[in-house]
N, C-alpha and C positions, 0 to 999 in steps of 0.2 A: 654732299661730301664736306666734312669739316677737316681742315688742315691746320693743325696746331702749331673749298672745295670750292653782259652787254645788253644791258637793258636797252633795246632799240625797239622802236615801233615797227611792228611787222604787219604785213597785209593779211587780213582775215580771210580764210577760205572755209568752205563747208567740210565738216568732218566726214571722212570717207571710211565708214566701217559698217558692215551689214549687221544690224542688231535685230533683236526680237521685237515684235510689235509692242506698242505702248502698254505698260503694265497698268492694271486696274487697282493694284494694291496701293496702300499709302506709301509715301516716299521712304519711310523708315523700314518698310518691308520690301521695297523694290529690289529687283534682281540686279539692276545697275542704274547708275545716274551719270549724267554729263554736266560738267560745271565749267564756267569760264576760267581761264588761266591768265595771270600776269607774268610775262617773262621779264624778270628783273635781274640784270647781269647774267643772263642765260639761265637763271634759276626759276623753277616752276613754283609759283606761289598762288594759292587759292584761298577762298574764304571757307571757314568751317565754323560750326556752331558747337559750343561747349554746353552740355546740359547741366543745369543747376539742381540742387536738391528740392527747390520749390516748384519744379516743373518748367521754369523758364529757361532760356538759353542766352548765351553771350557769344557774339560773333567776333572772331579774331582771324588773323592771317596765318596760313600754314605753309610751310616749305616742304614740297614733295621731294624727298631725297633718298633714292634707292641705293646710294653709295655709303650710307651710314646706318649701322644696325642699332645705334643707341637712340633712345627716346629723350628728346629735349623739350622743355617748356619753360615759360617764365614763371616767376613766383606767383603772380596773380592767377594764372591758369591752374597751377598746382593747387592753389587755395580753392578755386571753384570746384576742382575734382575731389576735394577733400583729402589731399595728400599730406603726410607728415614730412616736413623738410628738416634736414639736419645733416650732420657729418660734412660740414663745409671744409673744403680744402682749397685754400687760395680763393679764386674767383668763382668756383663751381661747388654747388651743394648737391646732395643726393636726396631723393624723395621716394617714399613708399606709401602705398595705399594703407589707410587705417582699417579698411575692411577688405582684406585680400581675397575674400570669397566672391566679391563683386567685381566683375570685369569692367575696366574703364572703357569709355566709349566717347566718340565725337560724332557729329553729324556732317556728312558731305552731301550737299544738295538734298538734305532731309533724310538721307540713308544712313543707318547706323554703321559705323566702322569701329571695330574694336581695337584698342591699343594693345601693344605687346605687354604680356604679363611677366616676361623674363627680365631679370636684372633690375637695377635701380634706375630711376629716372633722373636725368641730369637737369639741374636748375641753376642758371647763372645767378650769382649771389646778389648783384646790384643792377644788372642791365635790364632795361625795359623790354628788350627783345632777346631772342636766343643767340644773337650774334650782332656785334656792331656793324653798321652799314646795311642792315636788313630791317624790314618791318614785321617779320614773322614772329609770332609768340609761341609757336609749337611747330615741330617737324613731324612728318609722316615717314618714318624710316623703313628700311628694307624688312625689318622684323614684322612690320605691320603689312606692308604691301604684298609680301609673299603669300598672304592668305587670300588674295583677291586676283581677279583679272584686271589688268591695268592697260589703258591706252593713252599715251601722251601725244596729242596732236599739236606739235610745235607750230606749223604754219597756221593752223586754225585757232590757236590759243584756246584749246579745250582739253580737259581731262575727263576720261570715262573710267569709272571704277565699278566693279561688279563682283558678284559671287563667282567662284570658279566654274567655268563652262558657260557663263552667261553671255560672253562676247564672242563674235565670229570675226577673227582677225583677218586682215588682208595684207598683201605684200609678200616679199620674199622672206623666207623663214630660215632661222639658224638654230640648230641644237646647241645649247649652251650648258655650262656647268653652274648649277645653283647650289650654294652652300646650304646644306640642310639645317645648320644651326642658326644662321643669321640672314639668309636670303640674298647674300651678295652674288653677283653674276659675273662670270668670266666667259669671254667669247673667243673661240679658237680663231687665230689670226695669222697673217703672214706679212713680213716686211723683208724686202730684198730676198725673197724666196726662202726665208727661214721661218719656221713656225714658232709662234709665241701665244701665250694667253694674255688677253687684254681685258680689263674690267670694263663693264658698262656702268657709267655713273652719270645719270642725268642731273645729279645734284652738284656736279663740278662744272664751273664756268669755263674751264680750259682742260686740255688733255695733258697727260704726263707719261713720260717714258723713264725707265730706270737709268741711272747715271751711266752705267757701263754701255747700255744700248745707245743712249743719246750720244756719248762720246765716240762710239764706234761709227755711227752714221755721220756724225759731224766731221770726223777725220776723213772718211771715205768720200764725202760730198761737200767740200768747202764752198761749192757754188750754190748750195741751198741757202736761202735767206735765213739769217740768224742774227740775234741781238742779245743784249744783256739789259735786264730791267723789266719788272712785271708791270706792263701797262695794259690798258684795255681789259679784256676778259681774263688775262693772266694775273691782274691785280686782285687776288681773291679776298684776302683778309686784312692786308696791311701788316703782315709779319715783317719784322725788322730786316730779315734776309731777302725779302722780295726785291730789293734794289740790286741784288746779285744773281737773281734767277736767270738762267740761260734759256732762251727761246729759239726754236727752229721750226721751219716748215719742212715736213717730211713729204717727199714727192708723191709717194704712193703707199697706201696701207690697205691690205685686204682684211676686212673686218667681218668675219663670217661670210655672208654672201655679197657684202658691199665692197666696192672698189673705190676707196676714197683718195682724193688727191689734195696736195698742198695742205696737209694736216698740221695746224699750229700746235706745238707741244712744248712743254716745259720739262727741264731736267729734274727728275725725281731723286733727291738726295738719298743715299743708301740707308741712313738711319730711319727716315720716314717710310721708305719703301719696305723695310723689314716689318714695320708695324702693319702696313696695309697687306703685305703678303701673308702675314700670320692670320689676319682676319679673313682673307680670301680662302685660306685653307689649301691652296695649290700654288705652284710656281707661277708668277705673273711678271710680265715685262712692263706693266704700267696700266693705264686706264684711258679710255676715250670719254671725254666729257660732252656736255651739251653743245659746245662750240661746233662739233662736227655733225650734230644731229638736228639742228634747227630747221633743216629742210624736210624732215621726215616725220611720219606718224609712227611712233615706236610702240609696239604691242608687247607686253610682258605677260606671257603665259607661264606662270610659275609652276602650275600643276603638271605641266608637260615639259618643263625645262626647255622652253622654246621662246625665242624672241622674233618678232616680225618687224620688218622695215618696209614702209611704203613711202615712196617719194611724193612729196606734196608740191614741190617747186624746185627750180634749179638756180635760183638767184644766189649769187655769191656775195654775201654781206660783208662790207669792208670794215670788219671789227677793229682793225688796227690803224685806221685813218683817224688819228686822235692827237691831242696835245700830250706830249711825252712825260707826264707826271706819274710818280708812284705814290699812292695815297694810303693813309691809314685812317679808317673811320674810328672816331672816338665814341665812348659811351655817352657823352653829352651831346652827340649829334653833329659835332664839328669834324672837319677833315684836315689832318696834318699831312704835310708833304714830306715823305721819307727821302725822296731824291728825284733826279731828273734823268731820263734815258738819253743816251747819245743817239744822234742821227748823223750818219755818214762820218763818224769819228769825232763829232763835236757835240757838246751839250745842246739838246734841242731847245731848251728854254734857259739860257745862261743867267738870266736875271733872278731866277728863283733859287732859293737855298733850302737845304734840308732843315727842317724845323719850322719853316713858314707854315701858316695856316691858309688854306684856300677858303675864302669867305664868300665869293660870288663868281659867277661866270656870265659875262655879258649882262651884268646887273641883276642876275637871278641869284638870290641867296642859296648857299649850299647846305646850311645848317638844317638838320632835320630830314634831309633827303636820304634816300638809299644810295648805296655805292653805285648801283646800276643807273640811277637817275643822274648822278654826277657825271658818269662816263658818257651818257647821252649828251650832256651839255658840252663835254670836251671833244666830241666827235664832229665829223663833217667832211666836206670835200677837201682834199689836200690843197694847201695854199690859202685856205680860208683863215681869217684872223679871228681870235677870241680875246676878249678883254677880261683878264684875270684880276680879281681883287684879292690882294695878298695882305695878310696881317703879319707883321714882324716886329717884335719887341714892343707890342702895344700900339703900333702905328700901321695904318692901312696905305697901301700903294697900289696903283693900277699898272699892270704889265700887259703889253700886247704880245700874244703868242700865236704861232702859226701851226695849223694842223698839218701833220706830216704823214706820209704813207710808210708807216713802219712795217717791218717784216715782209717787204716786197722785194722783187728783183732790183738790184742795184741801189737800194735805199739805205740799208743799215750795215751792209757788209763791204768795207773798203776793199777787201780782196776781190769781190765780184767786180767792182769798178775797175780795178787794175787789170783783171782778166779781159774785160770788155775793151779797154784801151789797147791792150796788146793785140787783140784780134781785129 
């Protein structure tokens, strides 16, 4: 998911999907393939090969994002594919194939996967990746994924992709709404016994609820943990307004056949929600991102408008046990600090100022890292100290900061503390 959408080391497990016997065909003609996944800030990133005109290939990182119908790639990938780049508007250019009769393709695990032929391809004008804070040079959007069977094994760090009908999915299943134009998925859901549609977006590191639903739930449940400031998986892109984003843990969400608890969600402002609702094609109350799916193997059966969820583990990962900085990844690989989140009503790192640069964490340089890698550095057990190297006005200083348990009971919400004292 791109919003103008916790890289932590996870325990590897064996993929649990009943598949056909090994194929004798070459990888390019295989019915399905399974490849390793890197979870970077909850984002599914894989290696793909880009075929060149001389018969060789170039390997790059690709972001699997079923929540975005648009095709993105860097300038050099567009050059390899023989695209004509032009019509630059600000920081984004558009690209088209110079031979439109030839379908563009990439290789995943040696298997050919055809890119979407609809619309123009988006190319960042100057960035070396498709988005700051990532190392991916191309995305695999919903308009591509909808033509395949897809299994995302979050606990096992694997992705399986195949021709329609090639995978035998396991787990509980849900009939979903798939937009026929762009492949975006909406899942019938319930919150507080009221029915809503919620998008399924494995490309988003955090979940979102519309501002009216968010405010309604927040008013009805002041005891639910909430805070202001996009930290951890909510720090998606480093947008200027992320310092003001409201976060809350929703006690219970029925998401198709799943009953999810303590769902961390961000308030989706109305102007952005209108854009996503228009793309979804149906009324929607938000979306659930990868933060609630990291314990599952998620099967996307586009051909039958069905999604499968198979539990892979029950571990509750402490995604918000972090240093409370809100970061902005820059094109040059550095990380600016937009602000500091409050903890129990006070700035969690009072020595840090907006506009500072985060240079290193515990002596490990941050420049050139992904946003997910930096958040791994900033995480840990509550109470653990981290040494932050901060650059301000050309000078570097070292600040000792403490990992806090954000978005937990009694941690971020002064009203919760008052209620507890009264009781």
